[in-house]
N, C-alpha and C positions, 0 to 999 in steps of 0.2 A: 219195814227196815230190810227185810229179805230182798225185796224188789229194788229199792232205791239206795240202800246203804252202801253197796260197792261203788255205785256211781258217785254218791256224795264223797266217799273217801278218795276216789280218784280225781274228781274235779276240784275239790276244796282243799283236801289235805295232801295231795300230791302222791297218793299211794299207787303202786302198780295195780294192774287188773287182778293179778294173783293175790296180792295183799288185801285188796278190797274184797275179793271172793272169800278170803278167810273169814271176814265178818259174817257171812252167811252161816258157815260152819259153827262159829262161836255162838251166834244167836240161837240156832236150833238146839245145840247140846245144852246150852244154859237154860233154854226154854223147857226142855224135858225135865231137867233137875228142879226147875222152879215149879212146874206143875205138880210134880210128886211131893215136893216139900210143902207147897202152899195147900195142896189137897189134904195132906196129913194134918197141917195146922188147923185148917177149917174143921176137920173131923174132931180135933182135940178141943176145939171151941164150941162144940155142940152143933156143928153144921152151919155156923154163922158165916156163910160164904160172902155175903154182902160186906161184912166187916173186913174180912181178909182181902177181898177184892179192892175195896176202898183204900186200905192201907198199902196195897201194892202199887197204887198210883203215885205215892209220894216219891219213891226212888226213881220212878220213870221221869218225873218232872226234873229231879235233880240230874239224872244221867243226860237227858236231852239238853238241859242247860250247860251241862259240862262239855258235851260234844261241841256245842257252839263256841265255847271259849278256849277249848284245848288248842294250843298252837300247833301249827304245821310242823311236822317232824317228830311228833310224839305219838306215832301210830299205835304203840303199845297201850297208851292211855285211852285213845279212841276205842281200840278193840276191847279193852277192859270195860269201858262204858257200854259198848254194844253188848257185852256179856251180861252186864247188869240189866240192860233193857230186855234181852232175851229171857233172863230169869224171871222178871216180873211181868212182862207184857202179856204172856200167855195165861196168867192167872185170871184176870177178868174175862178174858175170851173164853177160857174153859168153863169158868163158873157161870157164864151166861146161860149155857145149855144145861148145866147141872142144876142151876137155880130154877129153870123152867120145869125141870123134872120134880124138884123139891116142892114147888108151889102149885102143881096141877093135880088133877084127878087121874086115876088109872086109865080112864077112858081117853085121855088126851096125852098119854105118856109118850107117844111117838110124834104127835102133831106139834106139841109145845116146843121141844128143842129143835124140831125141823123148822118151825116158823122163825124162831130166834136165829137159827143158823142161816136161813135164807136172807134175812135182813143184815146179818153180820157179814156175809160174803158179798152181797150186793153193795152195802154201804161201806164195808171195810175194805174190800179188795178193789172193787170197780171204782167207786167215787173217790176213795182215798187216793188210789194210784193216780187217777186222772187229775184230781184236785190238787194234790201236792205237786204233780208235774207242772201244772199250769202256774201255780204260785211260784215255784222255784224258777221256772223259765222267765216269767214276767217280772218278778220282784226280788229274786235271788234266794239263795239257800237259807239265809238268816230268816227271812219272812217265812219260809217253809217250816223251819224248826219252831218259830214262834207259833205258827198255826198248829203244829202238832202239840206243843205244850198247852195251848189254849183248849184243844180238843180233849187232852188228858184231864185238865182241870174240870171241864164240863162233865166229862164222864165220871169223874170222882164225885162230883156233887150229886149227879143222878144216882150213882151206885150207893151213895150214903143214905138214901132213902130206905135201903134194905139192910141197914146196919144191924138191927136186932131181930131180923127175920130168921126163923129156924125152920128146918124141914118139917113137913107134916109127918106125924108120927106113926 
């Protein structure tokens, strides 16, 4: 969203470049608040990061679906949905590294989150950026948003396998 959100708002919703750029600010600040809140919540639930991460995917689906149907001229609502996305999207991202630490031995304490981070950046930043760009260019932004929603649902299903996993003690 940080990369393509302003472009989407400009091309589809008629926002100015400055208004679209505001989405980046909103996503990042909401993301910081979300990481702190969801981290606290997972600690209160005994370290069940898989559970909190899976539940964080639900508002993401709702927000992306909402962005798709929000009418042009309601930029405030789009920006509110971007804030909702920012609040929840960083939770599973952050937890992937934390869960790697929770589930590995002390010998692999640096390797496990590094390995997860490598695939997260290659898959998340490189493939997602290029893939979404190709989909949006060839099939339109609606297809792009549907593909994002599909990926969120797949991620939620996979993350649900860690629903009851707690950190080793």
